[in-house]
VEXVEX-61204 format. One record per residue (C-alpha): residue number from 1; x, y, z. Coordinates in steps of 0.5 Angstrom, whole numbers, m for minus. Example, Ala and Ser with C-alpha at 12.3 -4.5 7.8 and 13.67 -1.06 7.14 Angstrom:
REM VEXVEX-61204
{r 1 {25 m9 16}}
{r 2 {27 m2 14}}
REM end
This chain:
REM VEXVEX-61204
{r 1 {194 m98 5}}
{r 2 {200 m102 4}}
{r 3 {206 m100 8}}
{r 4 {211 m105 6}}
{r 5 {211 m104 m1}}
{r 6 {210 m96 0}}
{r 7 {212 m95 7}}
{r 8 {208 m90 8}}
{r 9 {205 m87 14}}
{r 10 {198 m83 16}}
{r 11 {200 m76 18}}
{r 12 {194 m70 20}}
{r 13 {196 m63 18}}
{r 14 {194 m57 23}}
{r 15 {189 m55 18}}
{r 16 {186 m62 22}}
{r 17 {185 m67 15}}
{r 18 {188 m73 13}}
{r 19 {193 m74 8}}
{r 20 {199 m78 6}}
{r 21 {206 m78 5}}
{r 22 {213 m82 4}}
{r 23 {216 m84 10}}
{r 24 {223 m81 8}}
{r 25 {219 m74 8}}
{r 26 {216 m75 15}}
{r 27 {223 m71 18}}
{r 28 {221 m65 12}}
{r 29 {214 m65 16}}
{r 30 {217 m64 22}}
{r 31 {223 m59 21}}
{r 32 {217 m55 17}}
{r 33 {212 m55 23}}
{r 34 {218 m52 26}}
{r 35 {220 m46 23}}
{r 36 {213 m45 22}}
{r 37 {212 m44 29}}
{r 38 {219 m41 30}}
{r 39 {216 m36 25}}
{r 40 {209 m36 29}}
{r 41 {212 m34 35}}
{r 42 {216 m29 33}}
{r 43 {211 m25 30}}
{r 44 {205 m26 36}}
{r 45 {211 m26 42}}
{r 46 {208 m30 48}}
{r 47 {201 m30 47}}
{r 48 {200 m33 41}}
{r 49 {197 m41 41}}
{r 50 {200 m46 38}}
{r 51 {196 m53 36}}
{r 52 {201 m59 35}}
{r 53 {199 m64 29}}
{r 54 {194 m69 30}}
{r 55 {198 m74 27}}
{r 56 {202 m73 34}}
{r 57 {197 m76 38}}
{r 58 {195 m84 39}}
{r 59 {187 m85 38}}
{r 60 {186 m88 45}}
{r 61 {190 m85 51}}
{r 62 {189 m77 47}}
{r 63 {196 m76 49}}
{r 64 {203 m75 45}}
{r 65 {206 m82 42}}
{r 66 {213 m83 44}}
{r 67 {213 m91 41}}
{r 68 {209 m90 36}}
{r 69 {206 m97 32}}
{r 70 {201 m99 25}}
{r 71 {196 m103 26}}
{r 72 {192 m107 21}}
{r 73 {187 m101 20}}
{r 74 {192 m96 18}}
{r 75 {192 m93 24}}
{r 76 {198 m91 29}}
{r 77 {198 m92 36}}
{r 78 {201 m91 42}}
{r 79 {205 m98 43}}
{r 80 {203 m99 50}}
{r 81 {195 m97 48}}
{r 82 {194 m101 43}}
{r 83 {198 m108 46}}
{r 84 {192 m107 53}}
{r 85 {186 m106 46}}
{r 86 {188 m112 42}}
{r 87 {189 m116 49}}
{r 88 {182 m115 49}}
{r 89 {179 m113 43}}
{r 90 {178 m116 36}}
{r 91 {177 m110 33}}
{r 92 {180 m103 32}}
{r 93 {180 m97 36}}
{r 94 {178 m93 31}}
{r 95 {174 m96 26}}
{r 96 {170 m101 30}}
{r 97 {171 m106 25}}
{r 98 {173 m113 25}}
{r 99 {181 m114 25}}
{r 100 {183 m120 20}}
{r 101 {190 m119 24}}
{r 102 {193 m116 30}}
{r 103 {201 m115 28}}
{r 104 {203 m108 30}}
{r 105 {210 m104 26}}
{r 106 {213 m100 29}}
{r 107 {212 m92 25}}
{r 108 {220 m90 26}}
{r 109 {218 m85 21}}
{r 110 {213 m81 25}}
{r 111 {217 m82 32}}
{r 112 {223 m78 28}}
{r 113 {218 m73 26}}
{r 114 {216 m72 33}}
{r 115 {222 m72 36}}
{r 116 {224 m66 32}}
{r 117 {219 m63 32}}
{r 118 {219 m63 39}}
{r 119 {226 m61 39}}
{r 120 {225 m55 35}}
{r 121 {218 m53 39}}
{r 122 {223 m53 46}}
{r 123 {228 m49 43}}
{r 124 {224 m44 41}}
{r 125 {221 m43 47}}
{r 126 {227 m43 52}}
{r 127 {230 m37 46}}
{r 128 {224 m34 47}}
{r 129 {224 m34 55}}
{r 130 {232 m32 55}}
{r 131 {229 m26 50}}
{r 132 {223 m25 56}}
{r 133 {228 m25 61}}
{r 134 {234 m20 59}}
{r 135 {231 m16 54}}
{r 136 {232 m8 57}}
{r 137 {226 m4 60}}
{r 138 {223 0 54}}
{r 139 {220 7 57}}
{r 140 {213 9 59}}
{r 141 {213 1 60}}
{r 142 {209 m2 66}}
{r 143 {214 m5 71}}
{r 144 {212 m11 72}}
{r 145 {211 m12 64}}
{r 146 {218 m17 63}}
{r 147 {215 m21 68}}
{r 148 {209 m22 65}}
{r 149 {213 m24 58}}
{r 150 {217 m29 62}}
{r 151 {211 m31 66}}
{r 152 {207 m33 58}}
{r 153 {213 m35 56}}
{r 154 {214 m39 62}}
{r 155 {207 m43 61}}
{r 156 {208 m44 54}}
{r 157 {215 m48 55}}
{r 158 {211 m52 62}}
{r 159 {205 m53 57}}
{r 160 {209 m56 52}}
{r 161 {213 m61 56}}
{r 162 {206 m63 60}}
{r 163 {204 m64 53}}
{r 164 {209 m68 50}}
{r 165 {210 m72 57}}
{r 166 {202 m72 59}}
{r 167 {202 m81 57}}
{r 168 {208 m81 64}}
{r 169 {209 m81 71}}
{r 170 {208 m74 75}}
{r 171 {215 m75 76}}
{r 172 {217 m76 69}}
{r 173 {214 m70 68}}
{r 174 {217 m66 74}}
{r 175 {223 m69 72}}
{r 176 {223 m66 65}}
{r 177 {220 m60 67}}
{r 178 {226 m58 72}}
{r 179 {230 m61 66}}
{r 180 {229 m55 62}}
{r 181 {231 m50 68}}
{r 182 {237 m53 69}}
{r 183 {239 m52 61}}
{r 184 {236 m46 61}}
{r 185 {240 m43 66}}
{r 186 {246 m47 65}}
{r 187 {247 m51 72}}
{r 188 {250 m59 73}}
{r 189 {245 m60 77}}
{r 190 {237 m59 79}}
{r 191 {234 m61 85}}
{r 192 {229 m61 91}}
{r 193 {230 m61 97}}
{r 194 {223 m63 101}}
{r 195 {222 m62 109}}
{r 196 {221 m69 114}}
{r 197 {218 m64 119}}
{r 198 {217 m71 124}}
{r 199 {226 m71 124}}
{r 200 {227 m64 122}}
{r 201 {231 m66 117}}
{r 202 {232 m65 108}}
{r 203 {231 m70 105}}
{r 204 {233 m71 97}}
{r 205 {232 m79 94}}
{r 206 {234 m77 88}}
{r 207 {240 m74 85}}
{r 208 {247 m75 83}}
{r 209 {248 m79 88}}
{r 210 {242 m84 86}}
{r 211 {241 m85 93}}
{r 212 {238 m82 99}}
{r 213 {241 m75 101}}
{r 214 {239 m73 109}}
{r 215 {241 m67 112}}
{r 216 {238 m64 118}}
{r 217 {234 m58 117}}
{r 218 {239 m52 119}}
{r 219 {245 m55 116}}
{r 220 {248 m52 109}}
{r 221 {245 m47 105}}
{r 222 {240 m51 103}}
{r 223 {238 m52 111}}
{r 224 {239 m44 111}}
{r 225 {234 m43 105}}
{r 226 {229 m47 109}}
{r 227 {229 m44 115}}
{r 228 {230 m36 114}}
{r 229 {225 m38 107}}
{r 230 {231 m32 103}}
{r 231 {233 m34 97}}
{r 232 {241 m35 97}}
{r 233 {246 m34 91}}
{r 234 {254 m37 92}}
{r 235 {259 m36 87}}
{r 236 {265 m39 91}}
{r 237 {262 m44 96}}
{r 238 {267 m47 100}}
{r 239 {268 m40 102}}
{r 240 {261 m40 105}}
{r 241 {261 m41 111}}
{r 242 {254 m44 111}}
{r 243 {256 m49 106}}
{r 244 {256 m56 108}}
{r 245 {261 m61 106}}
{r 246 {259 m66 108}}
{r 247 {255 m69 102}}
{r 248 {262 m67 97}}
{r 249 {265 m72 102}}
{r 250 {261 m77 102}}
{r 251 {260 m77 94}}
{r 252 {266 m74 91}}
{r 253 {262 m68 88}}
{r 254 {265 m62 87}}
{r 255 {260 m56 89}}
{r 256 {263 m49 86}}
{r 257 {257 m45 87}}
{r 258 {250 m45 89}}
{r 259 {244 m42 87}}
{r 260 {237 m44 92}}
{r 261 {230 m42 93}}
{r 262 {225 m44 98}}
{r 263 {219 m47 96}}
{r 264 {213 m45 100}}
{r 265 {205 m46 101}}
{r 266 {202 m40 106}}
{r 267 {208 m37 108}}
{r 268 {210 m43 110}}
{r 269 {217 m47 107}}
{r 270 {216 m54 106}}
{r 271 {222 m54 101}}
{r 272 {228 m52 96}}
{r 273 {229 m52 90}}
{r 274 {238 m51 87}}
{r 275 {241 m51 82}}
{r 276 {249 m53 83}}
{r 277 {255 m50 78}}
{r 278 {254 m45 74}}
{r 279 {255 m47 66}}
{r 280 {256 m43 61}}
{r 281 {252 m48 56}}
{r 282 {246 m44 59}}
{r 283 {240 m40 54}}
{r 284 {240 m35 60}}
{r 285 {248 m33 59}}
{r 286 {248 m25 56}}
{r 287 {252 m22 51}}
{r 288 {248 m26 45}}
{r 289 {243 m21 41}}
{r 290 {241 m26 37}}
{r 291 {237 m30 42}}
{r 292 {240 m37 41}}
{r 293 {245 m41 46}}
{r 294 {250 m40 47}}
{r 295 {255 m47 47}}
{r 296 {262 m45 48}}
{r 297 {264 m52 53}}
{r 298 {271 m48 54}}
{r 299 {270 m42 56}}
{r 300 {271 m42 64}}
{r 301 {264 m43 69}}
{r 302 {262 m37 71}}
{r 303 {256 m36 77}}
{r 304 {249 m35 78}}
{r 305 {247 m28 76}}
{r 306 {239 m24 78}}
{r 307 {237 m26 72}}
{r 308 {238 m32 73}}
{r 309 {235 m33 80}}
{r 310 {229 m29 78}}
{r 311 {227 m34 73}}
{r 312 {229 m39 78}}
{r 313 {224 m36 83}}
{r 314 {219 m36 78}}
{r 315 {220 m42 75}}
{r 316 {219 m46 81}}
{r 317 {214 m43 83}}
{r 318 {210 m44 76}}
{r 319 {213 m51 76}}
{r 320 {209 m52 83}}
{r 321 {203 m50 80}}
{r 322 {204 m54 74}}
{r 323 {204 m61 77}}
{r 324 {198 m58 82}}
{r 325 {194 m57 76}}
{r 326 {196 m63 71}}
{r 327 {190 m68 71}}
{r 328 {195 m74 68}}
{r 329 {193 m81 71}}
{r 330 {200 m83 75}}
{r 331 {204 m89 76}}
{r 332 {204 m89 84}}
{r 333 {208 m93 87}}
{r 334 {209 m95 94}}
{r 335 {210 m88 98}}
{r 336 {217 m86 100}}
{r 337 {218 m85 107}}
{r 338 {214 m81 112}}
{r 339 {211 m78 105}}
{r 340 {218 m75 103}}
{r 341 {221 m74 97}}
{r 342 {225 m70 92}}
{r 343 {228 m69 85}}
{r 344 {235 m68 81}}
{r 345 {235 m68 73}}
{r 346 {243 m68 74}}
{r 347 {242 m76 75}}
{r 348 {238 m81 73}}
{r 349 {234 m85 78}}
{r 350 {234 m92 81}}
{r 351 {229 m97 76}}
{r 352 {226 m99 83}}
{r 353 {224 m92 86}}
{r 354 {219 m89 83}}
{r 355 {216 m82 88}}
{r 356 {209 m81 88}}
{r 357 {211 m74 88}}
{r 358 {204 m72 85}}
{r 359 {202 m75 91}}
{r 360 {206 m70 96}}
{r 361 {205 m64 91}}
{r 362 {197 m66 92}}
{r 363 {198 m66 100}}
{r 364 {203 m60 101}}
{r 365 {199 m56 95}}
{r 366 {193 m57 95}}
{r 367 {191 m55 102}}
{r 368 {194 m48 101}}
{r 369 {195 m43 96}}
{r 370 {202 m44 93}}
{r 371 {205 m37 95}}
{r 372 {207 m34 88}}
{r 373 {214 m32 87}}
{r 374 {217 m24 89}}
{r 375 {217 m23 81}}
{r 376 {210 m19 80}}
{r 377 {206 m25 77}}
{r 378 {200 m25 73}}
{r 379 {194 m30 75}}
{r 380 {197 m37 74}}
{r 381 {193 m41 70}}
{r 382 {193 m48 75}}
{r 383 {189 m49 79}}
{r 384 {190 m44 86}}
{r 385 {184 m46 91}}
{r 386 {183 m51 97}}
{r 387 {182 m58 97}}
{r 388 {175 m57 99}}
{r 389 {173 m52 93}}
{r 390 {177 m57 89}}
{r 391 {174 m63 91}}
{r 392 {167 m58 92}}
{r 393 {168 m56 84}}
{r 394 {168 m63 82}}
{r 395 {162 m65 86}}
{r 396 {158 m60 83}}
{r 397 {161 m62 76}}
{r 398 {159 m68 77}}
{r 399 {153 m66 81}}
{r 400 {148 m70 76}}
{r 401 {151 m77 77}}
{r 402 {153 m76 84}}
{r 403 {146 m75 85}}
{r 404 {144 m80 82}}
{r 405 {149 m86 86}}
{r 406 {146 m83 92}}
{r 407 {140 m85 91}}
{r 408 {140 m91 86}}
{r 409 {144 m98 86}}
{r 410 {147 m96 79}}
{r 411 {155 m93 78}}
{r 412 {159 m92 74}}
{r 413 {165 m91 77}}
{r 414 {170 m91 71}}
{r 415 {164 m86 68}}
{r 416 {166 m82 74}}
{r 417 {173 m82 73}}
{r 418 {173 m80 67}}
{r 419 {168 m73 68}}
{r 420 {172 m71 75}}
{r 421 {180 m71 72}}
{r 422 {181 m79 75}}
{r 423 {179 m76 82}}
{r 424 {172 m81 83}}
{r 425 {175 m84 90}}
{r 426 {175 m77 93}}
{r 427 {170 m74 89}}
{r 428 {165 m79 92}}
{r 429 {167 m80 98}}
{r 430 {167 m72 100}}
{r 431 {159 m72 97}}
{r 432 {157 m77 101}}
{r 433 {159 m76 107}}
{r 434 {157 m68 105}}
{r 435 {150 m70 103}}
{r 436 {150 m75 109}}
{r 437 {150 m70 115}}
{r 438 {156 m74 117}}
{r 439 {161 m68 116}}
{r 440 {157 m63 120}}
{r 441 {155 m68 124}}
{r 442 {162 m70 127}}
{r 443 {165 m63 126}}
{r 444 {170 m65 120}}
{r 445 {174 m59 117}}
{r 446 {173 m60 110}}
{r 447 {180 m59 108}}
{r 448 {183 m64 113}}
{r 449 {179 m69 110}}
{r 450 {178 m67 103}}
{r 451 {187 m68 105}}
{r 452 {185 m75 107}}
{r 453 {181 m77 102}}
{r 454 {186 m74 96}}
{r 455 {192 m77 99}}
{r 456 {188 m85 100}}
{r 457 {186 m84 93}}
{r 458 {194 m83 90}}
{r 459 {195 m89 93}}
{r 460 {191 m93 88}}
{r 461 {195 m95 84}}
{r 462 {193 m93 76}}
{r 463 {198 m99 74}}
{r 464 {193 m104 77}}
{r 465 {187 m105 72}}
{r 466 {183 m107 76}}
{r 467 {185 m106 85}}
{r 468 {185 m98 83}}
{r 469 {181 m90 85}}
{r 470 {175 m93 80}}
{r 471 {175 m99 84}}
{r 472 {175 m96 90}}
{r 473 {170 m91 88}}
{r 474 {165 m97 86}}
{r 475 {166 m100 93}}
{r 476 {164 m94 96}}
{r 477 {157 m93 93}}
{r 478 {155 m100 93}}
{r 479 {157 m100 101}}
{r 480 {154 m94 101}}
{r 481 {147 m96 97}}
{r 482 {146 m102 104}}
{r 483 {147 m97 109}}
{r 484 {141 m92 104}}
{r 485 {137 m97 103}}
{r 486 {138 m103 109}}
{r 487 {138 m102 116}}
{r 488 {144 m104 116}}
{r 489 {147 m98 120}}
{r 490 {141 m99 125}}
{r 491 {143 m106 126}}
{r 492 {149 m106 128}}
{r 493 {149 m100 132}}
{r 494 {144 m104 136}}
{r 495 {150 m108 139}}
{r 496 {154 m102 141}}
{r 497 {150 m99 147}}
{r 498 {154 m101 152}}
{r 499 {161 m97 149}}
{r 500 {163 m92 151}}
{r 501 {163 m86 145}}
{r 502 {160 m80 148}}
{r 503 {155 m77 146}}
{r 504 {157 m79 138}}
{r 505 {150 m81 135}}
{r 506 {152 m89 134}}
{r 507 {148 m91 128}}
{r 508 {152 m85 124}}
{r 509 {159 m87 127}}
{r 510 {158 m95 124}}
{r 511 {156 m91 117}}
{r 512 {162 m87 118}}
{r 513 {166 m93 119}}
{r 514 {162 m96 113}}
{r 515 {164 m92 108}}
{r 516 {171 m91 111}}
{r 517 {172 m97 111}}
{r 518 {170 m99 104}}
{r 519 {175 m92 101}}
{r 520 {181 m95 104}}
{r 521 {179 m102 103}}
{r 522 {185 m104 98}}
{r 523 {190 m97 100}}
{r 524 {197 m98 97}}
{r 525 {194 m105 92}}
{r 526 {200 m108 88}}
{r 527 {196 m111 84}}
{r 528 {198 m118 88}}
{r 529 {194 m123 92}}
{r 530 {196 m125 99}}
{r 531 {198 m131 96}}
{r 532 {203 m129 91}}
{r 533 {206 m124 97}}
{r 534 {207 m130 101}}
{r 535 {210 m134 96}}
{r 536 {215 m128 95}}
{r 537 {217 m127 102}}
{r 538 {214 m119 101}}
{r 539 {216 m115 106}}
{r 540 {209 m114 106}}
{r 541 {208 m122 108}}
{r 542 {214 m122 113}}
{r 543 {212 m116 117}}
{r 544 {204 m118 118}}
{r 545 {206 m127 119}}
{r 546 {203 m129 112}}
{r 547 {196 m127 115}}
{r 548 {192 m122 112}}
{r 549 {197 m120 109}}
{r 550 {194 m115 103}}
{r 551 {188 m112 108}}
{r 552 {192 m111 114}}
{r 553 {197 m106 110}}
{r 554 {190 m103 107}}
{r 555 {188 m101 114}}
{r 556 {194 m100 118}}
{r 557 {197 m95 112}}
{r 558 {190 m92 112}}
{r 559 {190 m90 120}}
{r 560 {197 m88 119}}
{r 561 {195 m83 113}}
{r 562 {190 m82 118}}
{r 563 {196 m79 125}}
{r 564 {198 m73 120}}
{r 565 {196 m68 124}}
{r 566 {194 m64 116}}
{r 567 {189 m70 114}}
{r 568 {186 m72 122}}
{r 569 {179 m69 120}}
{r 570 {177 m73 126}}
{r 571 {180 m69 131}}
{r 572 {173 m67 135}}
{r 573 {170 m75 136}}
{r 574 {172 m77 143}}
{r 575 {178 m82 145}}
{r 576 {172 m87 145}}
{r 577 {169 m85 140}}
{r 578 {175 m86 135}}
{r 579 {177 m94 139}}
{r 580 {171 m95 137}}
{r 581 {172 m92 129}}
{r 582 {177 m96 129}}
{r 583 {175 m103 131}}
{r 584 {170 m104 127}}
{r 585 {174 m100 120}}
{r 586 {180 m106 122}}
{r 587 {174 m111 122}}
{r 588 {171 m109 116}}
{r 589 {177 m109 112}}
{r 590 {180 m115 114}}
{r 591 {174 m118 112}}
{r 592 {175 m117 104}}
{r 593 {180 m123 105}}
{r 594 {177 m127 99}}
{r 595 {181 m133 103}}
{r 596 {175 m132 109}}
{r 597 {169 m132 104}}
{r 598 {167 m140 107}}
{r 599 {169 m138 114}}
{r 600 {165 m132 114}}
{r 601 {159 m134 110}}
{r 602 {159 m140 115}}
{r 603 {160 m137 121}}
{r 604 {154 m132 119}}
{r 605 {149 m138 117}}
{r 606 {150 m140 125}}
{r 607 {149 m134 127}}
{r 608 {142 m134 123}}
{r 609 {141 m141 127}}
{r 610 {142 m138 134}}
{r 611 {137 m133 132}}
{r 612 {132 m138 130}}
{r 613 {134 m143 135}}
{r 614 {132 m137 141}}
{r 615 {126 m136 137}}
{r 616 {123 m141 136}}
{r 617 {123 m141 128}}
{r 618 {125 m146 123}}
{r 619 {131 m145 119}}
{r 620 {127 m143 113}}
{r 621 {123 m139 117}}
{r 622 {130 m136 120}}
{r 623 {131 m135 113}}
{r 624 {126 m131 111}}
{r 625 {126 m125 116}}
{r 626 {131 m120 117}}
{r 627 {137 m121 121}}
{r 628 {137 m118 128}}
{r 629 {144 m118 131}}
{r 630 {145 m121 138}}
{r 631 {153 m119 140}}
{r 632 {158 m116 137}}
{r 633 {160 m121 134}}
{r 634 {155 m122 131}}
{r 635 {155 m116 128}}
{r 636 {162 m116 125}}
{r 637 {159 m122 121}}
{r 638 {154 m118 118}}
{r 639 {159 m111 117}}
{r 640 {164 m116 113}}
{r 641 {158 m119 109}}
{r 642 {156 m113 108}}
{r 643 {163 m111 106}}
{r 644 {164 m118 102}}
{r 645 {158 m116 98}}
{r 646 {160 m109 96}}
{r 647 {167 m111 93}}
{r 648 {164 m115 88}}
{r 649 {159 m111 87}}
{r 650 {160 m110 80}}
{r 651 {157 m116 79}}
{r 652 {151 m113 81}}
{r 653 {152 m107 75}}
{r 654 {149 m106 69}}
{r 655 {151 m112 63}}
{r 656 {156 m107 59}}
{r 657 {160 m104 66}}
{r 658 {159 m111 69}}
{r 659 {164 m114 63}}
{r 660 {169 m108 63}}
{r 661 {170 m110 70}}
{r 662 {171 m117 69}}
{r 663 {176 m115 62}}
{r 664 {179 m111 68}}
{r 665 {180 m117 73}}
{r 666 {182 m122 68}}
{r 667 {189 m116 65}}
{r 668 {191 m116 72}}
{r 669 {190 m123 74}}
{r 670 {195 m124 67}}
{r 671 {200 m120 69}}
{r 672 {201 m123 75}}
{r 673 {201 m130 72}}
{r 674 {206 m127 68}}
{r 675 {210 m124 73}}
{r 676 {210 m131 76}}
{r 677 {212 m135 70}}
{r 678 {218 m129 70}}
{r 679 {220 m132 76}}
{r 680 {219 m139 75}}
{r 681 {213 m142 79}}
{r 682 {212 m148 79}}
{r 683 {205 m147 77}}
{r 684 {201 m142 75}}
{r 685 {195 m139 80}}
{r 686 {188 m140 78}}
{r 687 {186 m136 73}}
{r 688 {193 m132 72}}
{r 689 {196 m137 66}}
{r 690 {193 m133 60}}
{r 691 {194 m139 56}}
{r 692 {189 m142 60}}
{r 693 {181 m140 61}}
{r 694 {182 m133 64}}
{r 695 {176 m129 69}}
{r 696 {172 m128 63}}
{r 697 {170 m135 61}}
{r 698 {169 m137 69}}
{r 699 {163 m133 71}}
{r 700 {158 m138 71}}
{r 701 {161 m142 76}}
{r 702 {164 m136 81}}
{r 703 {158 m133 81}}
{r 704 {154 m140 83}}
{r 705 {160 m142 89}}
{r 706 {163 m135 91}}
{r 707 {158 m129 89}}
{r 708 {150 m132 91}}
{r 709 {151 m136 97}}
{r 710 {154 m128 99}}
{r 711 {148 m125 96}}
{r 712 {142 m130 98}}
{r 713 {145 m129 106}}
{r 714 {145 m122 105}}
{r 715 {139 m120 102}}
{r 716 {135 m125 107}}
{r 717 {139 m122 113}}
{r 718 {137 m115 110}}
{r 719 {131 m115 105}}
{r 720 {133 m108 102}}
{r 721 {140 m110 99}}
{r 722 {135 m115 94}}
{r 723 {137 m111 88}}
{r 724 {144 m113 89}}
{r 725 {142 m121 88}}
{r 726 {137 m119 83}}
{r 727 {143 m115 78}}
{r 728 {147 m121 79}}
{r 729 {142 m127 77}}
{r 730 {141 m121 71}}
{r 731 {148 m122 70}}
{r 732 {150 m129 71}}
{r 733 {144 m131 65}}
{r 734 {148 m127 60}}
{r 735 {154 m130 62}}
{r 736 {151 m137 61}}
{r 737 {148 m134 54}}
{r 738 {154 m132 51}}
REM end
């Protein structure tokens, strides 16, 4: 296949067979596909199903491509996915064959075809929505038939929007969905304000001002809708006493007409969605019988209609459901202040602000059923179960893998992520806490536990190659294995006899502290080392005085989540038990700082030596017997040794799993090194310069000088931990042979 001479691209038509066509015919393909789509839409209405061309999907991500490039194997890929693949492989992702070269060439023809195709598809959807919304009632027709048709067309548009944007963040998806609402109705601005209950405010961070807008919960039209729960349509905002002009005065924006509807969960309003300033550019403008859009830019702007209101009510409800049901891995960034977020499609958001909208929706909507729009709807496709039911369903789907993980040392966290819609941490944590009896023993509310676990999971940034939710699940599993196969919890609990924990079982309290600490140990990790944060005077480094910067943030931010009423699943614990749980969790998480590996290992060795002296044993004899902590300090050291080994647990997994994690760690290290180069650092951090040997080329030394001293010490103290040492030793032999 000579792309330079023939200028051809590989496409797979609807029937799934391979074909070749000249690049100049790509636009004809898009037109043909779109025309066929229109024919099938007109013929079959809203009940049709549609398969988009296979050639539009990246073979790696299985999502629609936005920047397609051609590789030497003759296949087309999304640029960022194939670039990441090629950093770690010399083979084709499709054929598995060795690549003669790794050059990439933009596939402009396919990119143009994809763009034109979806423009036609969206246009057809919008016409279908207008036709469904404005068609007159038919004699003898069921009263909700038109609503059902409207819901069907909205569903079709949303599914297509989710498809074409599935490889983007949840913020981007929501932005695209709401932009469709703005275009269909015809409005200048679409926005969402969310309730910030702690300050009794409505907050919008993304809007036409590109900044934060904060208003009292009872102020303005948005405040009125949030307070009363009733939708409103305002023809002339300035003549309505409820309208608050302060935002217009600050921004210079002129509000003419407003349509605002509440967002509800379990009858409670958690936000409002609104469209501002009706235009004549929408598809909902009546008076055109052919279903084509009304593009009369010179027409005077009108007022929002009842049809517009019905559409927005249904669309707002369906939009929330669509985000809830979307399984796209999000590239979450640091959370907004007080967990508030917002959206506006009327202006571009600042590049520095990427809100965790998906996390917020999971918190608010995953815990309770989303209230349907007033229009009689048909059942929506998105899951409406409570959080506990959602996690329970995932646990059932992954039951065999979870059951095996509960009993054995081997666990594929990345595999669980694929099987659980990228929710490995919450799925595993809920399963372990439930099966171990801790949920019942501590009187946990399943819904609140799920809300906490989901919030923590969403705090793990999937753009981190290594420090992500799958890593947290892997560390959680090794921690559970240590609790399951050794006397770790009992030994630590023996030093807590003087602690006032009420009627709480101390050994169970230790188990819970270990599991929770493992789950949150890298919460909101930026993929950057402590040293980098200190050298760049990051806010976290300033806040924590350059000491355990990442670790201090992980545990502090986690307890902020736990303090929220909807996430506080430990309400049944006594004050004393909660204090002890917190003390243990803080000590465990702070112990994950790799800079403290040697000091902790040395302190632990000294504790073993003190035990030998007390019992009249030699050092050799002491190292051959189980460790019994003599004090609270000794118990803390034992817990920190355990979490350190859990944090390095992938080194004891099967060779295939271990190598995948090393490659991910190397990717993340190199990414930081690139950042350091961009900032002009005089010296790039160790193992982070991609022009020098990385983590994959230094494993033997790392295992000899860092890993084995920790693993041997833990295995001698807790004989049941021998499989960790044996697994790591086997992998070291493979690295040595390589």
